[in-house]
C-alpha beads as a LAMMPS data file, in Angstrom:
LAMMPS data file: protein, C-alpha beads

479 atoms
476 bonds

1 atom types
1 bond types

-500.0 500.0 xlo xhi
-500.0 500.0 ylo yhi
-500.0 500.0 zlo zhi

Masses

1 110.0

Atoms # bond

1 1 1 -17.277 -10.475 15.376
2 1 1 -20.759 -10.330 13.921
3 1 1 -21.436 -7.029 12.178
4 1 1 -24.259 -6.441 9.713
5 1 1 -21.793 -6.734 6.852
6 1 1 -19.936 -9.807 8.095
7 1 1 -18.727 -12.201 5.401
8 1 1 -19.317 -15.831 6.354
9 1 1 -17.113 -17.442 3.662
10 1 1 -20.086 -19.094 1.985
11 1 1 -21.544 -16.078 0.224
12 1 1 -20.591 -12.532 -0.638
13 1 1 -23.180 -9.981 -1.634
14 1 1 -21.929 -8.135 -4.690
15 1 1 -22.998 -4.958 -6.381
16 1 1 -21.786 -1.701 -7.767
17 1 1 -22.535 1.756 -6.445
18 1 1 -21.841 5.087 -8.113
19 1 1 -19.202 7.241 -6.457
20 1 1 -18.587 10.856 -7.427
21 1 1 -14.871 11.211 -8.033
22 1 1 -13.223 14.489 -7.055
23 1 1 -11.288 16.195 -9.818
24 1 1 -7.894 17.573 -8.891
25 1 1 -6.060 20.237 -10.785
26 1 1 -2.773 19.235 -12.335
27 1 1 0.265 20.914 -10.795
28 1 1 2.040 23.666 -12.648
29 1 1 5.733 23.301 -13.528
30 1 1 7.805 25.148 -10.941
31 1 1 11.142 26.931 -10.879
32 1 1 14.091 24.547 -10.294
33 1 1 15.660 27.159 -8.023
34 1 1 12.960 26.217 -5.498
35 1 1 13.836 22.538 -5.735
36 1 1 10.941 21.566 -7.978
37 1 1 10.479 19.970 -11.363
38 1 1 10.381 22.495 -14.264
39 1 1 13.377 20.793 -15.848
40 1 1 11.585 17.469 -15.632
41 1 1 8.523 18.987 -17.276
42 1 1 10.601 20.302 -20.166
43 1 1 12.281 16.930 -20.525
44 1 1 8.913 15.193 -20.479
45 1 1 7.483 17.568 -23.085
46 1 1 10.426 17.006 -25.385
47 1 1 10.240 13.262 -24.876
48 1 1 6.539 13.231 -25.669
49 1 1 7.142 14.995 -28.978
50 1 1 10.026 12.710 -29.852
51 1 1 8.200 9.533 -28.935
52 1 1 5.146 10.607 -30.898
53 1 1 7.305 10.653 -34.020
54 1 1 8.993 7.302 -33.485
55 1 1 6.196 5.081 -32.152
56 1 1 3.926 3.285 -34.564
57 1 1 0.275 2.871 -33.597
58 1 1 -0.133 -0.724 -32.581
59 1 1 -3.193 -2.525 -33.942
60 1 1 -5.840 -3.035 -31.295
61 1 1 -5.903 -6.481 -29.763
62 1 1 -9.051 -8.229 -28.659
63 1 1 -9.765 -8.298 -24.935
64 1 1 -9.184 -11.641 -23.258
65 1 1 -12.466 -12.723 -21.705
66 1 1 -12.543 -15.651 -19.306
67 1 1 -15.908 -17.301 -19.335
68 1 1 -15.308 -18.553 -15.814
69 1 1 -13.091 -15.813 -14.369
70 1 1 -11.754 -16.583 -10.908
71 1 1 -10.038 -14.441 -8.277
72 1 1 -6.303 -14.347 -9.067
73 1 1 -3.873 -14.889 -6.187
74 1 1 -0.378 -13.371 -6.471
75 1 1 2.564 -13.677 -4.032
76 1 1 4.348 -10.535 -2.860
77 1 1 7.399 -9.735 -0.785
78 1 1 8.093 -7.685 2.324
79 1 1 11.557 -6.111 2.265
80 1 1 13.758 -3.894 4.404
81 1 1 15.739 -1.216 2.613
82 1 1 18.718 -1.371 4.973
83 1 1 20.341 1.657 3.325
84 1 1 17.495 4.086 3.775
85 1 1 15.244 2.968 6.568
86 1 1 16.873 5.071 9.273
87 1 1 14.537 7.878 8.169
88 1 1 11.496 5.631 8.415
89 1 1 9.406 7.983 10.553
90 1 1 10.432 11.009 8.486
91 1 1 9.351 9.260 5.280
92 1 1 6.013 8.151 6.738
93 1 1 5.235 11.649 8.025
94 1 1 6.130 13.232 4.693
95 1 1 3.765 10.809 2.999
96 1 1 1.044 11.580 5.551
97 1 1 1.409 15.306 4.903
98 1 1 1.134 14.747 1.164
99 1 1 -1.970 12.601 1.575
100 1 1 -3.643 15.251 3.717
101 1 1 -2.874 18.177 1.454
102 1 1 -3.789 16.399 -1.760
103 1 1 -0.474 16.974 -3.534
104 1 1 -0.391 13.597 -5.241
105 1 1 -0.872 15.191 -8.646
106 1 1 2.193 17.205 -9.481
107 1 1 0.034 10.950 -6.661
108 1 1 -20.047 -4.312 -19.542
109 1 1 -21.453 -7.130 -17.725
110 1 1 -19.317 -10.150 -18.546
111 1 1 -20.040 -13.615 -17.290
112 1 1 -18.127 -13.506 -14.027
113 1 1 -15.302 -15.857 -13.284
114 1 1 -13.782 -16.674 -9.784
115 1 1 -10.941 -14.479 -8.154
116 1 1 -7.088 -14.747 -8.816
117 1 1 -4.162 -14.631 -6.242
118 1 1 -0.456 -13.571 -6.491
119 1 1 2.604 -13.900 -4.109
120 1 1 4.158 -10.703 -2.610
121 1 1 7.469 -10.094 -0.721
122 1 1 7.392 -8.651 2.803
123 1 1 10.277 -6.182 3.392
124 1 1 9.575 -4.853 6.901
125 1 1 9.359 -1.462 5.263
126 1 1 7.355 -2.025 2.086
127 1 1 5.620 -4.704 0.079
128 1 1 6.593 -5.382 -3.528
129 1 1 5.498 -7.668 -6.336
130 1 1 6.979 -8.565 -9.703
131 1 1 5.012 -7.401 -12.736
132 1 1 5.856 -8.109 -16.382
133 1 1 5.322 -5.167 -18.724
134 1 1 4.960 -5.516 -22.503
135 1 1 4.946 -8.347 -24.991
136 1 1 7.619 -9.655 -25.116
137 1 1 7.802 -8.611 -21.511
138 1 1 10.291 -7.360 -18.961
139 1 1 10.012 -7.805 -15.205
140 1 1 9.747 -4.891 -12.777
141 1 1 9.578 -4.840 -8.977
142 1 1 6.662 -2.574 -8.021
143 1 1 5.612 -1.185 -4.648
144 1 1 2.075 -2.239 -3.703
145 1 1 0.240 0.928 -2.730
146 1 1 -3.387 1.417 -1.680
147 1 1 -2.644 5.069 -0.911
148 1 1 -2.267 5.900 -4.604
149 1 1 -3.753 4.596 -7.837
150 1 1 -1.351 5.390 -10.687
151 1 1 0.751 2.513 -11.990
152 1 1 4.176 3.327 -13.419
153 1 1 7.655 1.908 -13.984
154 1 1 11.146 3.131 -14.819
155 1 1 12.444 4.641 -11.561
156 1 1 15.835 2.897 -11.987
157 1 1 16.895 3.604 -15.584
158 1 1 20.461 2.401 -15.053
159 1 1 19.687 -0.834 -13.191
160 1 1 16.436 -1.825 -14.923
161 1 1 15.468 0.502 -17.777
162 1 1 11.992 0.527 -19.262
163 1 1 11.647 0.568 -23.045
164 1 1 8.053 0.497 -24.320
165 1 1 7.296 -2.586 -26.383
166 1 1 6.505 -1.588 -29.973
167 1 1 4.291 -4.615 -30.377
168 1 1 1.745 -3.599 -27.760
169 1 1 2.104 0.112 -27.090
170 1 1 0.253 2.818 -28.961
171 1 1 1.303 6.456 -29.171
172 1 1 2.314 8.138 -25.927
173 1 1 -0.867 9.717 -24.656
174 1 1 0.083 12.355 -22.109
175 1 1 2.456 13.499 -19.390
176 1 1 1.780 12.123 -15.902
177 1 1 2.996 13.693 -12.667
178 1 1 2.418 12.378 -9.146
179 1 1 3.746 13.577 -5.779
180 1 1 3.953 11.095 -2.889
181 1 1 5.424 13.301 -0.159
182 1 1 8.469 11.053 0.204
183 1 1 8.937 10.815 -3.567
184 1 1 7.623 11.891 -6.940
185 1 1 7.445 10.853 -10.569
186 1 1 6.981 12.592 -13.903
187 1 1 6.886 10.696 -17.165
188 1 1 5.100 9.625 -20.303
189 1 1 1.630 8.090 -19.970
190 1 1 1.097 5.240 -22.438
191 1 1 -0.668 1.893 -22.654
192 1 1 0.905 -1.532 -22.462
193 1 1 0.175 -5.087 -21.376
194 1 1 0.726 -6.062 -17.722
195 1 1 1.189 -9.695 -16.754
196 1 1 1.027 -10.643 -13.078
197 1 1 2.914 -13.640 -11.643
198 1 1 -0.208 -15.808 -11.654
199 1 1 -0.549 -15.361 -15.410
200 1 1 -3.305 -12.755 -15.141
201 1 1 -2.959 -10.576 -18.254
202 1 1 -4.285 -7.013 -18.270
203 1 1 -4.452 -5.562 -21.769
204 1 1 -4.108 -1.889 -22.684
205 1 1 -3.289 -0.717 -19.170
206 1 1 -2.613 3.007 -19.038
207 1 1 0.609 3.466 -17.088
208 1 1 3.495 5.866 -16.622
209 1 1 7.025 5.501 -17.977
210 1 1 9.209 7.593 -15.660
211 1 1 11.436 10.316 -17.038
212 1 1 12.143 11.927 -13.664
213 1 1 11.554 10.256 -10.285
214 1 1 12.756 10.709 -6.720
215 1 1 12.557 8.529 -3.629
216 1 1 12.317 5.147 -5.371
217 1 1 15.813 3.661 -5.327
218 1 1 14.975 0.058 -4.403
219 1 1 11.863 -0.502 -6.535
220 1 1 11.105 0.094 -10.210
221 1 1 7.833 1.931 -9.626
222 1 1 4.372 1.540 -8.140
223 1 1 1.288 -0.548 -8.793
224 1 1 -1.499 1.698 -7.522
225 1 1 -4.423 -0.179 -5.996
226 1 1 -6.301 2.708 -4.360
227 1 1 -9.527 4.415 -5.533
228 1 1 -9.548 5.505 -9.166
229 1 1 -10.348 9.079 -8.083
230 1 1 -6.735 9.476 -6.939
231 1 1 -5.624 9.410 -10.594
232 1 1 -7.846 12.344 -11.547
233 1 1 -5.735 15.400 -12.305
234 1 1 -2.417 13.512 -12.474
235 1 1 -2.269 14.020 -16.261
236 1 1 -0.712 17.322 -17.297
237 1 1 -2.857 17.637 -20.420
238 1 1 -6.476 17.511 -19.270
239 1 1 -8.104 16.332 -16.068
240 1 1 -9.364 12.856 -16.975
241 1 1 -8.997 9.890 -14.649
242 1 1 -6.970 6.753 -15.387
243 1 1 -8.571 3.310 -14.930
244 1 1 -6.652 1.335 -12.323
245 1 1 -5.252 -2.165 -12.739
246 1 1 -8.242 -3.507 -10.787
247 1 1 -10.700 -1.567 -12.967
248 1 1 -9.213 -2.917 -16.191
249 1 1 -8.963 -6.511 -14.989
250 1 1 -12.666 -6.335 -14.092
251 1 1 -13.798 -4.601 -17.292
252 1 1 -11.918 -7.172 -19.369
253 1 1 -13.737 -10.011 -17.625
254 1 1 -10.591 -11.425 -16.028
255 1 1 -11.807 -11.096 -12.431
256 1 1 -15.360 -11.269 -11.070
257 1 1 -15.358 -8.186 -8.819
258 1 1 -13.604 -4.850 -8.328
259 1 1 -12.006 -6.150 -5.165
260 1 1 -8.484 -6.801 -3.877
261 1 1 -7.730 -8.969 -0.841
262 1 1 -4.413 -8.663 1.027
263 1 1 -2.842 -11.336 3.200
264 1 1 0.150 -9.911 5.058
265 1 1 2.351 -11.497 7.697
266 1 1 4.842 -10.082 10.206
267 1 1 8.399 -11.256 9.653
268 1 1 11.785 -11.166 11.335
269 1 1 13.797 -11.351 8.108
270 1 1 15.015 -8.610 5.791
271 1 1 13.298 -10.026 2.706
272 1 1 10.461 -12.529 2.831
273 1 1 7.894 -13.579 0.217
274 1 1 5.198 -14.166 2.800
275 1 1 2.278 -12.130 1.471
276 1 1 -0.513 -12.772 -0.966
277 1 1 -2.695 -10.444 -2.990
278 1 1 -5.979 -11.652 -4.480
279 1 1 -7.502 -9.774 -7.400
280 1 1 -11.262 -10.105 -7.802
281 1 1 -12.163 -11.621 -4.457
282 1 1 -10.768 -13.034 -1.224
283 1 1 -8.865 -16.101 -0.033
284 1 1 -10.908 -17.492 2.847
285 1 1 -8.027 -19.766 3.896
286 1 1 -6.084 -16.682 4.998
287 1 1 -8.367 -15.478 7.797
288 1 1 -10.240 -16.730 10.838
289 1 1 -13.905 -16.126 11.612
290 1 1 -15.864 -13.414 9.868
291 1 1 -14.668 -10.874 7.329
292 1 1 -16.271 -7.643 8.488
293 1 1 -16.951 -4.753 6.117
294 1 1 -17.406 -1.061 6.823
295 1 1 -18.151 1.687 4.292
296 1 1 -15.501 4.120 3.112
297 1 1 -15.676 7.135 5.424
298 1 1 -17.578 10.208 4.261
299 1 1 -15.101 12.567 5.966
300 1 1 -12.621 14.347 3.693
301 1 1 -9.808 14.038 2.905
302 1 1 -9.810 10.421 4.201
303 1 1 -12.831 9.711 1.971
304 1 1 -10.628 10.100 -1.121
305 1 1 -8.528 7.117 -0.052
306 1 1 -9.207 3.682 1.427
307 1 1 -10.526 5.535 4.442
308 1 1 -12.511 4.312 7.439
309 1 1 -13.847 5.576 10.771
310 1 1 -12.367 4.115 13.951
311 1 1 -11.612 4.798 17.598
312 1 1 -8.682 3.410 19.588
313 1 1 -8.802 2.330 23.227
314 1 1 -6.200 0.994 25.638
315 1 1 -6.528 -2.270 27.560
316 1 1 -9.969 -3.297 26.274
317 1 1 -12.613 -2.255 23.720
318 1 1 -14.161 -0.085 26.445
319 1 1 -10.869 0.964 28.025
320 1 1 -9.272 4.394 28.162
321 1 1 -9.711 6.305 24.934
322 1 1 -6.546 7.006 22.983
323 1 1 -8.256 8.293 19.841
324 1 1 -11.991 9.098 19.751
325 1 1 -14.091 7.971 16.784
326 1 1 -12.686 9.790 13.762
327 1 1 -11.674 9.352 10.126
328 1 1 -8.359 8.125 8.746
329 1 1 -7.027 5.703 6.165
330 1 1 -5.646 2.220 5.675
331 1 1 -2.479 2.308 3.587
332 1 1 -0.024 -0.340 2.425
333 1 1 2.434 2.395 1.413
334 1 1 2.956 3.570 5.012
335 1 1 5.092 1.421 7.314
336 1 1 4.161 2.633 10.794
337 1 1 0.832 3.131 12.541
338 1 1 0.382 6.901 12.806
339 1 1 -2.210 8.640 15.011
340 1 1 -3.139 12.258 15.758
341 1 1 -0.654 14.190 17.911
342 1 1 -2.938 14.437 20.951
343 1 1 -3.759 10.730 20.729
344 1 1 -0.064 9.921 20.471
345 1 1 0.629 11.944 23.618
346 1 1 -1.987 9.852 25.442
347 1 1 -0.479 6.622 24.108
348 1 1 3.015 7.700 25.163
349 1 1 1.763 8.468 28.667
350 1 1 0.021 5.091 28.954
351 1 1 3.028 3.107 27.751
352 1 1 5.745 5.152 29.462
353 1 1 7.681 5.223 26.208
354 1 1 10.534 7.666 25.676
355 1 1 11.306 9.159 22.255
356 1 1 14.516 7.739 20.823
357 1 1 16.497 10.514 19.081
358 1 1 18.003 8.150 16.513
359 1 1 14.780 6.613 15.170
360 1 1 12.099 9.044 16.344
361 1 1 10.204 6.034 17.702
362 1 1 9.049 5.459 21.264
363 1 1 11.369 3.172 23.187
364 1 1 10.324 1.085 26.207
365 1 1 12.206 -1.076 28.687
366 1 1 11.793 -4.862 28.966
367 1 1 9.804 -4.339 32.170
368 1 1 7.490 -1.865 30.441
369 1 1 7.032 -4.301 27.575
370 1 1 6.144 -7.081 30.028
371 1 1 3.349 -4.864 31.375
372 1 1 2.228 -3.408 28.026
373 1 1 -1.487 -3.822 27.333
374 1 1 -3.261 -4.421 24.034
375 1 1 -4.636 -1.556 22.000
376 1 1 -8.097 -2.003 20.471
377 1 1 -9.219 -0.589 17.134
378 1 1 -12.979 -0.160 17.207
379 1 1 -14.173 -0.263 13.599
380 1 1 -17.862 -0.561 12.768
381 1 1 -19.398 -2.991 15.223
382 1 1 -16.147 -4.870 15.815
383 1 1 -13.014 -4.433 17.925
384 1 1 -9.665 -5.576 16.561
385 1 1 -6.990 -6.327 19.142
386 1 1 -3.472 -5.034 18.501
387 1 1 -1.413 -7.020 20.976
388 1 1 1.684 -5.892 22.894
389 1 1 3.847 -7.955 20.522
390 1 1 2.183 -6.313 17.506
391 1 1 3.001 -2.863 18.914
392 1 1 6.780 -3.357 18.798
393 1 1 9.166 -3.186 15.866
394 1 1 10.453 -6.684 14.899
395 1 1 13.760 -7.200 16.623
396 1 1 15.714 -10.298 15.549
397 1 1 16.537 -11.458 12.032
398 1 1 17.614 -15.063 11.911
399 1 1 19.549 -16.587 9.003
400 1 1 17.488 -19.302 7.301
401 1 1 20.588 -21.451 6.903
402 1 1 20.851 -21.778 10.676
403 1 1 17.424 -23.290 11.200
404 1 1 17.802 -26.920 12.249
405 1 1 16.079 -29.251 14.706
406 1 1 16.962 -28.309 18.257
407 1 1 18.370 -24.893 17.324
408 1 1 18.282 -22.317 20.099
409 1 1 18.608 -18.526 20.093
410 1 1 22.316 -18.964 20.857
411 1 1 22.776 -21.273 17.857
412 1 1 21.000 -18.838 15.566
413 1 1 23.241 -15.898 16.470
414 1 1 20.565 -13.399 15.379
415 1 1 21.315 -9.991 13.987
416 1 1 18.894 -7.135 14.418
417 1 1 16.218 -5.374 12.410
418 1 1 16.676 -2.503 14.855
419 1 1 19.891 -1.459 13.153
420 1 1 18.087 -1.251 9.808
421 1 1 16.054 1.672 11.133
422 1 1 18.975 3.375 12.852
423 1 1 18.227 1.820 16.220
424 1 1 20.271 -0.080 18.778
425 1 1 20.318 -3.900 18.967
426 1 1 18.355 -5.090 21.982
427 1 1 16.186 -1.978 22.302
428 1 1 12.401 -2.242 22.114
429 1 1 10.729 0.282 19.804
430 1 1 7.002 0.913 19.394
431 1 1 5.437 1.159 15.905
432 1 1 2.659 3.589 16.918
433 1 1 3.727 7.182 16.332
434 1 1 2.596 10.754 15.674
435 1 1 0.955 11.621 12.324
436 1 1 1.990 15.239 12.896
437 1 1 -1.373 17.017 13.290
438 1 1 -4.021 17.095 16.042
439 1 1 -7.405 15.381 15.940
440 1 1 -9.889 16.985 13.581
441 1 1 -7.866 17.160 10.363
442 1 1 -10.132 14.733 8.502
443 1 1 -7.257 12.240 8.351
444 1 1 -6.392 11.511 11.978
445 1 1 -4.680 8.147 11.573
446 1 1 -2.939 5.941 9.055
447 1 1 -3.224 2.214 9.668
448 1 1 -0.004 1.237 7.900
449 1 1 1.719 -2.060 7.218
450 1 1 2.574 -2.818 10.832
451 1 1 -1.167 -2.814 11.579
452 1 1 -2.388 -4.471 8.383
453 1 1 0.013 -7.406 8.600
454 1 1 -1.873 -8.606 11.679
455 1 1 -5.203 -8.836 9.808
456 1 1 -6.712 -9.861 6.488
457 1 1 -7.475 -6.691 4.555
458 1 1 -9.872 -6.116 1.639
459 1 1 -10.519 -3.070 -0.516
460 1 1 -13.847 -3.562 -2.292
461 1 1 -13.884 -0.611 -4.693
462 1 1 -17.003 -1.934 -6.432
463 1 1 -19.000 -1.482 -3.253
464 1 1 -16.943 1.347 -1.740
465 1 1 -16.061 -0.515 1.462
466 1 1 -13.185 -2.015 3.467
467 1 1 -13.035 -5.472 5.042
468 1 1 -10.941 -6.729 7.974
469 1 1 -10.644 -10.104 9.673
470 1 1 -8.387 -11.774 12.211
471 1 1 -5.676 -14.154 10.991
472 1 1 -3.238 -16.618 12.529
473 1 1 -0.888 -13.640 12.986
474 1 1 -3.282 -11.426 14.958
475 1 1 -2.083 -12.805 18.285
476 1 1 1.309 -14.168 17.167
477 1 1 4.535 -13.347 19.022
478 1 1 6.552 -12.915 15.826
479 1 1 8.240 -9.688 16.886

Bonds

1 1 1 2
2 1 2 3
3 1 3 4
4 1 4 5
5 1 5 6
6 1 6 7
7 1 7 8
8 1 8 9
9 1 9 10
10 1 10 11
11 1 11 12
12 1 12 13
13 1 13 14
14 1 14 15
15 1 15 16
16 1 16 17
17 1 17 18
18 1 18 19
19 1 19 20
20 1 20 21
21 1 21 22
22 1 22 23
23 1 23 24
24 1 24 25
25 1 25 26
26 1 26 27
27 1 27 28
28 1 28 29
29 1 29 30
30 1 30 31
31 1 31 32
32 1 32 33
33 1 33 34
34 1 34 35
35 1 35 36
36 1 36 37
37 1 37 38
38 1 38 39
39 1 39 40
40 1 40 41
41 1 41 42
42 1 42 43
43 1 43 44
44 1 44 45
45 1 45 46
46 1 46 47
47 1 47 48
48 1 48 49
49 1 49 50
50 1 50 51
51 1 51 52
52 1 52 53
53 1 53 54
54 1 54 55
55 1 55 56
56 1 56 57
57 1 57 58
58 1 58 59
59 1 59 60
60 1 60 61
61 1 61 62
62 1 62 63
63 1 63 64
64 1 64 65
65 1 65 66
66 1 66 67
67 1 67 68
68 1 68 69
69 1 69 70
70 1 70 71
71 1 71 72
72 1 72 73
73 1 73 74
74 1 74 75
75 1 75 76
76 1 76 77
77 1 77 78
78 1 78 79
79 1 79 80
80 1 80 81
81 1 81 82
82 1 82 83
83 1 83 84
84 1 84 85
85 1 85 86
86 1 86 87
87 1 87 88
88 1 88 89
89 1 89 90
90 1 90 91
91 1 91 92
92 1 92 93
93 1 93 94
94 1 94 95
95 1 95 96
96 1 96 97
97 1 97 98
98 1 98 99
99 1 99 100
100 1 100 101
101 1 101 102
102 1 102 103
103 1 103 104
104 1 104 105
105 1 105 106
106 1 108 109
107 1 109 110
108 1 110 111
109 1 111 112
110 1 112 113
111 1 113 114
112 1 114 115
113 1 115 116
114 1 116 117
115 1 117 118
116 1 118 119
117 1 119 120
118 1 120 121
119 1 121 122
120 1 122 123
121 1 123 124
122 1 124 125
123 1 125 126
124 1 126 127
125 1 127 128
126 1 128 129
127 1 129 130
128 1 130 131
129 1 131 132
130 1 132 133
131 1 133 134
132 1 134 135
133 1 135 136
134 1 136 137
135 1 137 138
136 1 138 139
137 1 139 140
138 1 140 141
139 1 141 142
140 1 142 143
141 1 143 144
142 1 144 145
143 1 145 146
144 1 146 147
145 1 147 148
146 1 148 149
147 1 149 150
148 1 150 151
149 1 151 152
150 1 152 153
151 1 153 154
152 1 154 155
153 1 155 156
154 1 156 157
155 1 157 158
156 1 158 159
157 1 159 160
158 1 160 161
159 1 161 162
160 1 162 163
161 1 163 164
162 1 164 165
163 1 165 166
164 1 166 167
165 1 167 168
166 1 168 169
167 1 169 170
168 1 170 171
169 1 171 172
170 1 172 173
171 1 173 174
172 1 174 175
173 1 175 176
174 1 176 177
175 1 177 178
176 1 178 179
177 1 179 180
178 1 180 181
179 1 181 182
180 1 182 183
181 1 183 184
182 1 184 185
183 1 185 186
184 1 186 187
185 1 187 188
186 1 188 189
187 1 189 190
188 1 190 191
189 1 191 192
190 1 192 193
191 1 193 194
192 1 194 195
193 1 195 196
194 1 196 197
195 1 197 198
196 1 198 199
197 1 199 200
198 1 200 201
199 1 201 202
200 1 202 203
201 1 203 204
202 1 204 205
203 1 205 206
204 1 206 207
205 1 207 208
206 1 208 209
207 1 209 210
208 1 210 211
209 1 211 212
210 1 212 213
211 1 213 214
212 1 214 215
213 1 215 216
214 1 216 217
215 1 217 218
216 1 218 219
217 1 219 220
218 1 220 221
219 1 221 222
220 1 222 223
221 1 223 224
222 1 224 225
223 1 225 226
224 1 226 227
225 1 227 228
226 1 228 229
227 1 229 230
228 1 230 231
229 1 231 232
230 1 232 233
231 1 233 234
232 1 234 235
233 1 235 236
234 1 236 237
235 1 237 238
236 1 238 239
237 1 239 240
238 1 240 241
239 1 241 242
240 1 242 243
241 1 243 244
242 1 244 245
243 1 245 246
244 1 246 247
245 1 247 248
246 1 248 249
247 1 249 250
248 1 250 251
249 1 251 252
250 1 252 253
251 1 253 254
252 1 254 255
253 1 255 256
254 1 256 257
255 1 257 258
256 1 258 259
257 1 259 260
258 1 260 261
259 1 261 262
260 1 262 263
261 1 263 264
262 1 264 265
263 1 265 266
264 1 266 267
265 1 267 268
266 1 268 269
267 1 269 270
268 1 270 271
269 1 271 272
270 1 272 273
271 1 273 274
272 1 274 275
273 1 275 276
274 1 276 277
275 1 277 278
276 1 278 279
277 1 279 280
278 1 280 281
279 1 281 282
280 1 282 283
281 1 283 284
282 1 284 285
283 1 285 286
284 1 286 287
285 1 287 288
286 1 288 289
287 1 289 290
288 1 290 291
289 1 291 292
290 1 292 293
291 1 293 294
292 1 294 295
293 1 295 296
294 1 296 297
295 1 297 298
296 1 298 299
297 1 299 300
298 1 300 301
299 1 301 302
300 1 302 303
301 1 303 304
302 1 304 305
303 1 305 306
304 1 306 307
305 1 307 308
306 1 308 309
307 1 309 310
308 1 310 311
309 1 311 312
310 1 312 313
311 1 313 314
312 1 314 315
313 1 315 316
314 1 316 317
315 1 317 318
316 1 318 319
317 1 319 320
318 1 320 321
319 1 321 322
320 1 322 323
321 1 323 324
322 1 324 325
323 1 325 326
324 1 326 327
325 1 327 328
326 1 328 329
327 1 329 330
328 1 330 331
329 1 331 332
330 1 332 333
331 1 333 334
332 1 334 335
333 1 335 336
334 1 336 337
335 1 337 338
336 1 338 339
337 1 339 340
338 1 340 341
339 1 341 342
340 1 342 343
341 1 343 344
342 1 344 345
343 1 345 346
344 1 346 347
345 1 347 348
346 1 348 349
347 1 349 350
348 1 350 351
349 1 351 352
350 1 352 353
351 1 353 354
352 1 354 355
353 1 355 356
354 1 356 357
355 1 357 358
356 1 358 359
357 1 359 360
358 1 360 361
359 1 361 362
360 1 362 363
361 1 363 364
362 1 364 365
363 1 365 366
364 1 366 367
365 1 367 368
366 1 368 369
367 1 369 370
368 1 370 371
369 1 371 372
370 1 372 373
371 1 373 374
372 1 374 375
373 1 375 376
374 1 376 377
375 1 377 378
376 1 378 379
377 1 379 380
378 1 380 381
379 1 381 382
380 1 382 383
381 1 383 384
382 1 384 385
383 1 385 386
384 1 386 387
385 1 387 388
386 1 388 389
387 1 389 390
388 1 390 391
389 1 391 392
390 1 392 393
391 1 393 394
392 1 394 395
393 1 395 396
394 1 396 397
395 1 397 398
396 1 398 399
397 1 399 400
398 1 400 401
399 1 401 402
400 1 402 403
401 1 403 404
402 1 404 405
403 1 405 406
404 1 406 407
405 1 407 408
406 1 408 409
407 1 409 410
408 1 410 411
409 1 411 412
410 1 412 413
411 1 413 414
412 1 414 415
413 1 415 416
414 1 416 417
415 1 417 418
416 1 418 419
417 1 419 420
418 1 420 421
419 1 421 422
420 1 422 423
421 1 423 424
422 1 424 425
423 1 425 426
424 1 426 427
425 1 427 428
426 1 428 429
427 1 429 430
428 1 430 431
429 1 431 432
430 1 432 433
431 1 433 434
432 1 434 435
433 1 435 436
434 1 436 437
435 1 437 438
436 1 438 439
437 1 439 440
438 1 440 441
439 1 441 442
440 1 442 443
441 1 443 444
442 1 444 445
443 1 445 446
444 1 446 447
445 1 447 448
446 1 448 449
447 1 449 450
448 1 450 451
449 1 451 452
450 1 452 453
451 1 453 454
452 1 454 455
453 1 455 456
454 1 456 457
455 1 457 458
456 1 458 459
457 1 459 460
458 1 460 461
459 1 461 462
460 1 462 463
461 1 463 464
462 1 464 465
463 1 465 466
464 1 466 467
465 1 467 468
466 1 468 469
467 1 469 470
468 1 470 471
469 1 471 472
470 1 472 473
471 1 473 474
472 1 474 475
473 1 475 476
474 1 476 477
475 1 477 478
476 1 478 479
């Protein structure tokens, strides 16, 4: 893979370009009889007034500048929410609809140091990382989302309540409201200190403290890593934008570039800390060959997100077209790989898959799987192979305690990830599905987690581009 913007591990051209950020209007409070959030707005307004009386203005603290800032690497986890995943396709489509219609808002030159990395947990449905908020701090499990850019906590007030730290938080600044399609949040916008697992400290981060939230029962909130423009209009009072975690880490001199690198991995377990997120750069040990960059698409609404242009072919890079060259997005907050309705019909015909009424996913027989061909994603000047094994939902989950030398499938007595999504043990389900609208919408695909975990993925917001590279998992038979 040798595109004009290939990264060869030895050098990375840096720079900053100006991007005009679209301003979105804040949503108006709606009547609760229609199932919306007027009550939440009233609660938020009252809370803002009350908090303004009881919070003291914290003295400003000096920014922490690292003279030799490095990329920061952070682990993260992939988890399966076994209680709510049966509606996986429904949730992904609701999110896709929200992304298309734009209803998210209800979602100095320092001496540069090197990048920083952090572990993340792979959940087969979403990726989460632990973030410490405040000083003294409290830990929160946050969904890693490149499809939104607001960071907030407090979705589980009974299990893990958020109380702003008086030592580091100034007056509440505003009311924030974000719609995600499959969930929403409304709360107080304030500033606090975020500490990532690697020790990376981000001072004075503007973030939400949830008063009302829906759809987030297994995480405490979201760390938004998408374009800063997605925050514009999410504040009820005014239309200003909110600097993202990446923006603040860069402006404070803690990382050398406005860039985040993602190393995902497919898994056959319900909860696995097998991912890694790198703030401020990339981890070249996590990919093979060249890291190939393409610009963010110019086609709206995909251009507002981490959007790219791609085509999809069957069997080879020049094989039968499934999806012609068009715009869509890459998104860590979507589980499946969704494509335009007409493209999905073509894919279904080529694979022979039958829609399963319980999961909404295509189901194929073992014989069909044995004859399944690779799908190729043609992005920029490169083609990325999505193998037959990558196209199926992971099937077996094996208890770690039963791994021992000489163990066989019979010894392991595997249980199934299929049941976690409402499926039947032993069935073979495909992860490519229908986004719900035909080609030409301006957002004709979502390359979700099941695609991204087969590649190394970079969002370079400083240069308005996306990078992809093959990894050891691109051709793995993990599923």
